[in-house]
N, CA and C atoms as an extended XYZ file, in Angstrom:
411
Properties=species:S:1:pos:R:3:atomname:S:1:resname:S:1:resid:I:1 pbc="F F F"
N         0.838       -1.182        0.000 N   UNK     1
C         0.000        0.000        0.000 CA  UNK     1
C         0.886        1.249        0.000 C   UNK     1
N         0.538        2.195       -0.799 N   UNK     2
C         1.286        3.438       -0.905 CA  UNK     2
C         0.924        4.341        0.260 C   UNK     2
N         1.927        5.008        0.778 N   UNK     3
C         1.657        5.934        1.878 CA  UNK     3
C         1.683        7.364        1.381 C   UNK     3
N         1.107        8.235        2.173 N   UNK     4
C         1.044        9.656        1.851 CA  UNK     4
C         2.439       10.267        1.999 C   UNK     4
N         2.707       11.292        1.224 N   UNK     5
C         3.998       11.980        1.284 CA  UNK     5
C         4.105       12.802        2.558 C   UNK     5
N         5.335       12.975        3.011 N   UNK     6
C         5.633       13.788        4.191 CA  UNK     6
C         6.753       14.761        3.836 C   UNK     6
N         6.857       15.869        4.542 N   UNK     7
C         7.943       16.812        4.267 CA  UNK     7
C         9.334       16.164        4.307 C   UNK     7
N         9.548       15.225        5.209 N   UNK     8
C        10.860       14.576        5.303 CA  UNK     8
C        11.193       13.756        4.052 C   UNK     8
N        10.175       13.400        3.281 N   UNK     9
C        10.415       12.635        2.053 CA  UNK     9
C        11.173       13.454        1.014 C   UNK     9
N        11.019       14.763        1.026 N   UNK    10
C        11.653       15.613        0.017 CA  UNK    10
C        13.166       15.384        0.021 C   UNK    10
N        13.795       15.557        1.178 N   UNK    11
C        15.246       15.388        1.256 CA  UNK    11
C        15.652       13.933        1.040 C   UNK    11
N        14.856       13.005        1.514 N   UNK    12
C        15.165       11.580        1.328 CA  UNK    12
C        15.173       11.217       -0.158 C   UNK    12
N        14.153       11.657       -0.890 N   UNK    13
C        14.043       11.348       -2.315 CA  UNK    13
C        15.149       12.060       -3.096 C   UNK    13
N        15.295       13.368       -2.878 N   UNK    14
C        16.298       14.143       -3.614 CA  UNK    14
C        17.704       13.631       -3.333 C   UNK    14
N        17.981       13.325       -2.078 N   UNK    15
C        19.315       12.863       -1.702 CA  UNK    15
C        19.689       11.512       -2.274 C   UNK    15
N        18.707       10.726       -2.669 N   UNK    16
C        18.967        9.403       -3.240 CA  UNK    16
C        19.236        9.460       -4.748 C   UNK    16
N        19.011       10.608       -5.366 N   UNK    17
C        19.225       10.727       -6.808 CA  UNK    17
C        20.714       10.926       -7.103 C   UNK    17
N        21.221       10.268       -8.146 N   UNK    18
C        22.655       10.354       -8.460 CA  UNK    18
C        23.109       11.791       -8.703 C   UNK    18
N        24.209       12.155       -8.064 N   UNK    19
C        24.789       13.474       -8.260 CA  UNK    19
C        24.085       14.596       -7.536 C   UNK    19
N        23.010       14.304       -6.834 N   UNK    20
C        22.260       15.360       -6.139 CA  UNK    20
C        22.983       15.768       -4.866 C   UNK    20
N        23.036       17.089       -4.652 N   UNK    21
C        23.666       17.639       -3.462 CA  UNK    21
C        22.810       18.767       -2.922 C   UNK    21
N        22.730       18.839       -1.605 N   UNK    22
C        22.016       19.944       -0.973 CA  UNK    22
C        22.989       21.100       -0.831 C   UNK    22
N        22.669       22.199       -1.478 N   UNK    23
C        23.522       23.375       -1.442 CA  UNK    23
C        22.712       24.604       -1.100 C   UNK    23
N        23.197       25.741       -1.533 N   UNK    24
C        22.568       27.027       -1.235 CA  UNK    24
C        22.425       27.806       -2.539 C   UNK    24
N        21.319       28.515       -2.677 N   UNK    25
C        21.151       29.448       -3.785 CA  UNK    25
C        20.321       30.625       -3.278 C   UNK    25
N        20.165       31.625       -4.103 N   UNK    26
C        19.416       32.833       -3.746 CA  UNK    26
C        19.863       33.355       -2.394 C   UNK    26
N        21.164       33.382       -2.176 N   UNK    27
C        21.719       33.910       -0.941 CA  UNK    27
C        21.910       32.858        0.119 C   UNK    27
N        20.797       32.380        0.665 N   UNK    28
C        20.912       31.433        1.779 CA  UNK    28
C        19.867       30.324        1.745 C   UNK    28
N        19.251       30.104        0.605 N   UNK    29
C        18.151       29.146        0.538 CA  UNK    29
C        18.657       27.739        0.257 C   UNK    29
N        18.289       26.771        1.099 N   UNK    30
C        18.659       25.386        0.825 CA  UNK    30
C        18.077       24.969       -0.537 C   UNK    30
N        18.941       24.412       -1.363 N   UNK    31
C        18.565       24.063       -2.727 CA  UNK    31
C        19.186       22.729       -3.107 C   UNK    31
N        18.365       21.822       -3.601 N   UNK    32
C        18.893       20.574       -4.141 CA  UNK    32
C        19.362       20.838       -5.556 C   UNK    32
N        20.604       20.442       -5.828 N   UNK    33
C        21.224       20.681       -7.129 CA  UNK    33
C        21.817       19.390       -7.661 C   UNK    33
N        21.950       19.348       -8.984 N   UNK    34
C        22.694       18.273       -9.638 CA  UNK    34
C        23.657       18.949      -10.597 C   UNK    34
N        24.932       18.685      -10.408 N   UNK    35
C        25.992       19.316      -11.205 CA  UNK    35
C        25.834       20.837      -11.245 C   UNK    35
N        25.475       21.421      -10.106 N   UNK    36
C        25.368       22.863       -9.986 CA  UNK    36
C        24.048       23.476      -10.420 C   UNK    36
N        23.149       22.664      -10.949 N   UNK    37
C        21.852       23.179      -11.413 CA  UNK    37
C        20.764       22.792      -10.416 C   UNK    37
N        20.021       23.791       -9.952 N   UNK    38
C        18.982       23.551       -8.963 CA  UNK    38
C        17.750       22.890       -9.546 C   UNK    38
N        17.156       21.984       -8.747 N   UNK    39
C        15.890       21.373       -9.153 CA  UNK    39
C        14.833       21.442       -8.058 C   UNK    39
N        15.218       21.763       -6.838 N   UNK    40
C        14.284       21.977       -5.719 CA  UNK    40
C        14.838       23.112       -4.864 C   UNK    40
N        13.972       24.025       -4.469 N   UNK    41
C        14.398       25.162       -3.663 CA  UNK    41
C        13.421       25.347       -2.514 C   UNK    41
N        13.958       25.426       -1.295 N   UNK    42
C        13.132       25.781       -0.144 CA  UNK    42
C        13.018       27.304       -0.156 C   UNK    42
N        11.844       27.810       -0.496 N   UNK    43
C        11.655       29.247       -0.712 CA  UNK    43
C        11.402       29.979        0.599 C   UNK    43
N        12.029       31.130        0.737 N   UNK    44
C        11.783       31.940        1.928 CA  UNK    44
C        10.419       32.615        1.811 C   UNK    44
N         9.796       32.948        2.931 N   UNK    45
C         8.527       33.666        2.860 CA  UNK    45
C         8.695       34.947        2.051 C   UNK    45
N         7.718       35.236        1.230 N   UNK    46
C         7.798       36.410        0.363 CA  UNK    46
C         6.390       36.913        0.084 C   UNK    46
N         6.257       38.200       -0.116 N   UNK    47
C         4.941       38.810       -0.345 CA  UNK    47
C         4.278       38.334       -1.624 C   UNK    47
N         5.016       37.648       -2.506 N   UNK    48
C         4.427       37.142       -3.755 CA  UNK    48
C         3.680       35.830       -3.558 C   UNK    48
N         3.770       35.257       -2.367 N   UNK    49
C         3.087       33.993       -2.100 CA  UNK    49
C         2.455       34.055       -0.714 C   UNK    49
N         1.165       34.389       -0.694 N   UNK    50
C         0.459       34.558        0.573 CA  UNK    50
C        -0.814       33.718        0.596 C   UNK    50
N        -1.197       33.364        1.787 N   UNK    51
C        -2.449       32.645        1.999 CA  UNK    51
C        -3.595       33.591        1.646 C   UNK    51
N        -4.451       33.213        0.685 N   UNK    52
C        -5.528       34.121        0.281 CA  UNK    52
C        -6.546       34.390        1.385 C   UNK    52
N        -6.643       33.501        2.360 N   UNK    53
C        -7.608       33.694        3.443 CA  UNK    53
C        -7.080       34.593        4.544 C   UNK    53
N        -5.783       34.457        4.867 N   UNK    54
C        -5.227       35.213        5.995 CA  UNK    54
C        -4.329       36.367        5.575 C   UNK    54
N        -3.830       36.331        4.348 N   UNK    55
C        -2.895       37.348        3.897 CA  UNK    55
C        -1.479       37.133        4.407 C   UNK    55
N        -1.280       36.064        5.164 N   UNK    56
C         0.052       35.754        5.706 CA  UNK    56
C         0.925       35.107        4.636 C   UNK    56
N         2.220       35.471        4.646 N   UNK    57
C         3.155       34.837        3.722 CA  UNK    57
C         3.344       33.376        4.132 C   UNK    57
N         3.311       32.493        3.138 N   UNK    58
C         3.565       31.083        3.431 CA  UNK    58
C         5.026       30.914        3.798 C   UNK    58
N         5.278       30.128        4.832 N   UNK    59
C         6.657       29.936        5.292 CA  UNK    59
C         7.145       28.503        5.089 C   UNK    59
N         6.386       27.730        4.311 N   UNK    60
C         6.777       26.328        4.119 CA  UNK    60
C         6.717       25.921        2.644 C   UNK    60
N         7.186       26.816        1.769 N   UNK    61
C         7.080       26.546        0.339 CA  UNK    61
C         8.314       25.869       -0.224 C   UNK    61
N         8.045       24.911       -1.079 N   UNK    62
C         9.076       24.241       -1.862 CA  UNK    62
C         8.808       24.586       -3.315 C   UNK    62
N         9.847       25.027       -4.024 N   UNK    63
C         9.742       25.278       -5.455 CA  UNK    63
C        10.329       24.065       -6.160 C   UNK    63
N         9.533       23.472       -7.034 N   UNK    64
C         9.968       22.329       -7.822 CA  UNK    64
C        10.119       22.815       -9.257 C   UNK    64
N        11.291       22.611       -9.832 N   UNK    65
C        11.545       23.049      -11.196 CA  UNK    65
C        11.029       21.990      -12.162 C   UNK    65
N         9.869       22.238      -12.741 N   UNK    66
C         9.280       21.307      -13.704 CA  UNK    66
C        10.172       21.254      -14.945 C   UNK    66
N        10.142       20.146      -15.671 N   UNK    67
C        10.994       20.017      -16.858 CA  UNK    67
C        10.737       21.084      -17.929 C   UNK    67
N         9.504       21.529      -18.057 N   UNK    68
C         9.160       22.542      -19.057 CA  UNK    68
C         7.804       23.129      -18.693 C   UNK    68
N         7.368       24.099      -19.482 N   UNK    69
C         6.113       24.781      -19.170 CA  UNK    69
C         4.905       23.840      -19.310 C   UNK    69
N         4.971       22.886      -20.218 N   UNK    70
C         3.881       21.915      -20.362 CA  UNK    70
C         3.741       21.052      -19.120 C   UNK    70
N         4.878       20.606      -18.596 N   UNK    71
C         4.855       19.798      -17.371 CA  UNK    71
C         4.363       20.630      -16.194 C   UNK    71
N         4.756       21.904      -16.181 N   UNK    72
C         4.285       22.800      -15.128 CA  UNK    72
C         2.771       22.907      -15.167 C   UNK    72
N         2.229       23.152      -16.357 N   UNK    73
C         0.770       23.272      -16.505 CA  UNK    73
C         0.064       22.003      -16.045 C   UNK    73
N         0.612       20.860      -16.416 N   UNK    74
C         0.000       19.592      -16.022 CA  UNK    74
C        -0.025       19.458      -14.498 C   UNK    74
N         1.049       19.874      -13.848 N   UNK    75
C         1.094       19.791      -12.385 CA  UNK    75
C         0.080       20.721      -11.739 C   UNK    75
N         0.036       21.965      -12.176 N   UNK    76
C        -0.853       22.916      -11.503 CA  UNK    76
C        -2.324       22.680      -11.853 C   UNK    76
N        -2.595       22.024      -12.959 N   UNK    77
C        -3.973       21.719      -13.331 CA  UNK    77
C        -4.457       20.406      -12.721 C   UNK    77
N        -3.529       19.593      -12.235 N   UNK    78
C        -3.886       18.290      -11.693 CA  UNK    78
C        -4.574       18.396      -10.341 C   UNK    78
N        -5.058       17.266       -9.893 N   UNK    79
C        -5.730       17.178       -8.596 CA  UNK    79
C        -4.670       16.919       -7.527 C   UNK    79
N        -3.932       17.962       -7.168 N   UNK    80
C        -2.836       17.842       -6.223 CA  UNK    80
C        -2.576       19.229       -5.607 C   UNK    80
N        -1.646       19.324       -4.664 N   UNK    81
C        -1.425       20.606       -3.997 CA  UNK    81
C        -0.455       21.557       -4.715 C   UNK    81
N         0.027       21.223       -5.908 N   UNK    82
C         0.962       22.084       -6.625 CA  UNK    82
C         0.225       23.287       -7.206 C   UNK    82
N         0.875       24.456       -7.153 N   UNK    83
C         0.230       25.662       -7.663 CA  UNK    83
C         1.261       26.620       -8.234 C   UNK    83
N         0.766       27.648       -8.866 N   UNK    84
C         1.591       28.654       -9.508 CA  UNK    84
C         1.229       30.012       -8.911 C   UNK    84
N         2.127       30.968       -9.051 N   UNK    85
C         1.863       32.344       -8.652 CA  UNK    85
C         2.341       33.254       -9.787 C   UNK    85
N         1.809       34.456       -9.883 N   UNK    86
C         2.236       35.362      -10.965 CA  UNK    86
C         3.754       35.568      -11.026 C   UNK    86
N         4.428       35.541       -9.895 N   UNK    87
C         5.880       35.725       -9.839 CA  UNK    87
C         6.612       34.682      -10.696 C   UNK    87
N         6.017       33.513      -10.862 N   UNK    88
C         6.631       32.425      -11.627 CA  UNK    88
C         5.981       32.247      -13.000 C   UNK    88
N         5.265       33.237      -13.464 N   UNK    89
C         4.504       33.149      -14.717 CA  UNK    89
C         5.333       32.622      -15.886 C   UNK    89
N         6.555       33.105      -16.052 N   UNK    90
C         7.389       32.701      -17.186 CA  UNK    90
C         8.520       31.762      -16.775 C   UNK    90
N         8.323       31.064      -15.693 N   UNK    91
C         9.335       30.156      -15.142 CA  UNK    91
C         8.687       28.791      -14.924 C   UNK    91
N         9.412       27.707      -15.162 N   UNK    92
C         8.802       26.384      -14.984 CA  UNK    92
C         8.665       25.928      -13.532 C   UNK    92
N         8.959       26.810      -12.592 N   UNK    93
C         8.817       26.430      -11.186 CA  UNK    93
C         7.370       26.374      -10.740 C   UNK    93
N         7.057       25.331       -9.983 N   UNK    94
C         5.752       25.218       -9.328 CA  UNK    94
C         6.003       25.194       -7.832 C   UNK    94
N         4.990       25.570       -7.078 N   UNK    95
C         5.131       25.607       -5.637 CA  UNK    95
C         4.228       24.579       -4.974 C   UNK    95
N         4.653       24.172       -3.805 N   UNK    96
C         3.840       23.299       -2.976 CA  UNK    96
C         4.191       23.610       -1.523 C   UNK    96
N         3.162       23.668       -0.699 N   UNK    97
C         3.387       23.844        0.734 CA  UNK    97
C         3.786       22.492        1.307 C   UNK    97
N         4.859       22.471        2.073 N   UNK    98
C         5.288       21.218        2.697 CA  UNK    98
C         4.176       20.644        3.572 C   UNK    98
N         3.400       21.518        4.181 N   UNK    99
C         2.311       21.076        5.059 CA  UNK    99
C         1.165       20.412        4.297 C   UNK    99
N         1.184       20.501        2.958 N   UNK   100
C         0.121       19.879        2.163 CA  UNK   100
C         0.604       18.652        1.385 C   UNK   100
N         1.831       18.232        1.607 N   UNK   101
C         2.343       17.071        0.871 CA  UNK   101
C         1.537       15.803        1.135 C   UNK   101
N         0.886       15.750        2.285 N   UNK   102
C         0.095       14.556        2.593 CA  UNK   102
C        -1.142       14.413        1.704 C   UNK   102
N        -1.359       15.373        0.808 N   UNK   103
C        -2.458       15.271       -0.146 CA  UNK   103
C        -2.094       14.408       -1.353 C   UNK   103
N        -0.819       14.020       -1.447 N   UNK   104
C        -0.389       13.136       -2.533 CA  UNK   104
C         0.344       11.933       -1.953 C   UNK   104
N         0.474       10.900       -2.769 N   UNK   105
C         1.219        9.712       -2.362 CA  UNK   105
C         2.714        9.983       -2.453 C   UNK   105
N         3.484        9.280       -1.657 N   UNK   106
C         4.939        9.420       -1.713 CA  UNK   106
C         5.443        9.094       -3.122 C   UNK   106
N         4.851        8.101       -3.768 N   UNK   107
C         5.270        7.728       -5.123 CA  UNK   107
C         5.099        8.891       -6.094 C   UNK   107
N         4.010        9.651       -5.958 N   UNK   108
C         3.793       10.794       -6.829 CA  UNK   108
C         4.837       11.877       -6.566 C   UNK   108
N         5.136       12.115       -5.297 N   UNK   109
C         6.167       13.091       -4.956 CA  UNK   109
C         7.507       12.651       -5.532 C   UNK   109
N         7.811       11.381       -5.428 N   UNK   110
C         9.067       10.871       -5.972 CA  UNK   110
C         9.132       11.078       -7.486 C   UNK   110
N         8.029       10.852       -8.167 N   UNK   111
C         7.984       11.062       -9.617 CA  UNK   111
C         8.228       12.531       -9.975 C   UNK   111
N         7.582       13.433       -9.268 N   UNK   112
C         7.729       14.867       -9.542 CA  UNK   112
C         9.173       15.312       -9.283 C   UNK   112
N         9.754       14.878       -8.177 N   UNK   113
C        11.128       15.261       -7.850 CA  UNK   113
C        12.107       14.642       -8.844 C   UNK   113
N        11.890       13.394       -9.214 N   UNK   114
C        12.779       12.731      -10.170 CA  UNK   114
C        12.721       13.410      -11.531 C   UNK   114
N        11.544       13.832      -11.957 N   UNK   115
C        11.428       14.558      -13.230 CA  UNK   115
C        12.156       15.899      -13.163 C   UNK   115
N        12.066       16.581      -12.028 N   UNK   116
C        12.775       17.852      -11.865 CA  UNK   116
C        14.284       17.619      -11.925 C   UNK   116
N        14.762       16.579      -11.247 N   UNK   117
C        16.186       16.223      -11.282 CA  UNK   117
C        16.618       15.894      -12.704 C   UNK   117
N        15.834       15.065      -13.392 N   UNK   118
C        16.193       14.612      -14.740 CA  UNK   118
C        16.275       15.772      -15.728 C   UNK   118
N        15.481       16.810      -15.519 N   UNK   119
C        15.504       17.963      -16.420 CA  UNK   119
C        16.795       18.774      -16.262 C   UNK   119
N        17.446       18.660      -15.111 N   UNK   120
C        18.665       19.433      -14.842 CA  UNK   120
C        19.940       18.599      -14.927 C   UNK   120
N        19.815       17.302      -14.756 N   UNK   121
C        20.988       16.426      -14.730 CA  UNK   121
C        21.540       16.191      -16.137 C   UNK   121
N        22.834       15.902      -16.231 N   UNK   122
C        23.390       15.538      -17.540 CA  UNK   122
C        22.658       14.313      -18.095 C   UNK   122
N        22.420       14.330      -19.395 N   UNK   123
C        21.625       13.259      -20.017 CA  UNK   123
C        22.226       11.876      -19.772 C   UNK   123
N        23.556       11.779      -19.762 N   UNK   124
C        24.199       10.484      -19.514 CA  UNK   124
C        23.846        9.963      -18.120 C   UNK   124
N        23.851       10.852      -17.135 N   UNK   125
C        23.506       10.474      -15.770 CA  UNK   125
C        22.045       10.031      -15.689 C   UNK   125
N        21.172       10.730      -16.397 N   UNK   126
C        19.755       10.372      -16.425 CA  UNK   126
C        19.581        8.978      -17.034 C   UNK   126
N        20.249        8.716      -18.163 N   UNK   127
C        20.145        7.389      -18.805 CA  UNK   127
C        20.669        6.289      -17.886 C   UNK   127
N        21.767        6.570      -17.203 N   UNK   128
C        22.333        5.573      -16.286 CA  UNK   128
C        21.376        5.254      -15.147 C   UNK   128
N        20.643        6.252      -14.690 N   UNK   129
C        19.728        6.054      -13.561 CA  UNK   129
C        18.348        5.544      -13.984 C   UNK   129
N        17.805        6.120      -15.056 N   UNK   130
C        16.431        5.809      -15.457 CA  UNK   130
C        16.329        4.898      -16.680 C   UNK   130
N        17.446        4.696      -17.380 N   UNK   131
C        17.408        3.904      -18.598 CA  UNK   131
C        17.191        4.790      -19.794 C   UNK   131
N        17.212        4.195      -20.997 N   UNK   132
C        17.031        4.989      -22.218 CA  UNK   132
C        15.672        5.670      -22.254 C   UNK   132
N        15.647        6.820      -22.879 N   UNK   133
C        14.408        7.582      -23.035 CA  UNK   133
C        13.487        6.812      -23.979 C   UNK   133
N        12.290        6.446      -23.517 N   UNK   134
C        11.387        5.686      -24.365 CA  UNK   134
C        10.944        6.431      -25.622 C   UNK   134
N        11.065        7.759      -25.613 N   UNK   135
C        10.638        8.523      -26.784 CA  UNK   135
C        11.726        8.533      -27.857 C   UNK   135
N        12.916        8.028      -27.495 N   UNK   136
C        14.001        7.970      -28.462 CA  UNK   136
C        14.830        9.234      -28.527 C   UNK   136
N        14.565       10.180      -27.661 N   UNK   137
C        15.324       11.443      -27.675 CA  UNK   137
C        16.709       11.252      -27.100 C   UNK   137
């Protein structure tokens, strides 16, 4: 049986991906990177992302770098806690509150994080980890 995702799963999943390292970007923000390219960012509270009911800045946001704008749209349109904000309008990043990860299965979170990693990782590393691209690319 699949279990619901938890905030602790983020680092566990990202840390298990080949070449992934927890580093810093945007000054002091913990960021999962592969070969220097970020694929997950723990976002600091900011006025561009607030709770519509309370007006309070969210303090538990994770930015996931979707592989492309199509993948981003699919995530934010799906039945899950991923969302977009105007600040990211032209960026493939999607946001999710860590406190809402339990709305998806751990397997789904792993898929989303792995896709974000694969979009930033060298193609050879991706093939070694995931196998050949079924689309032939």
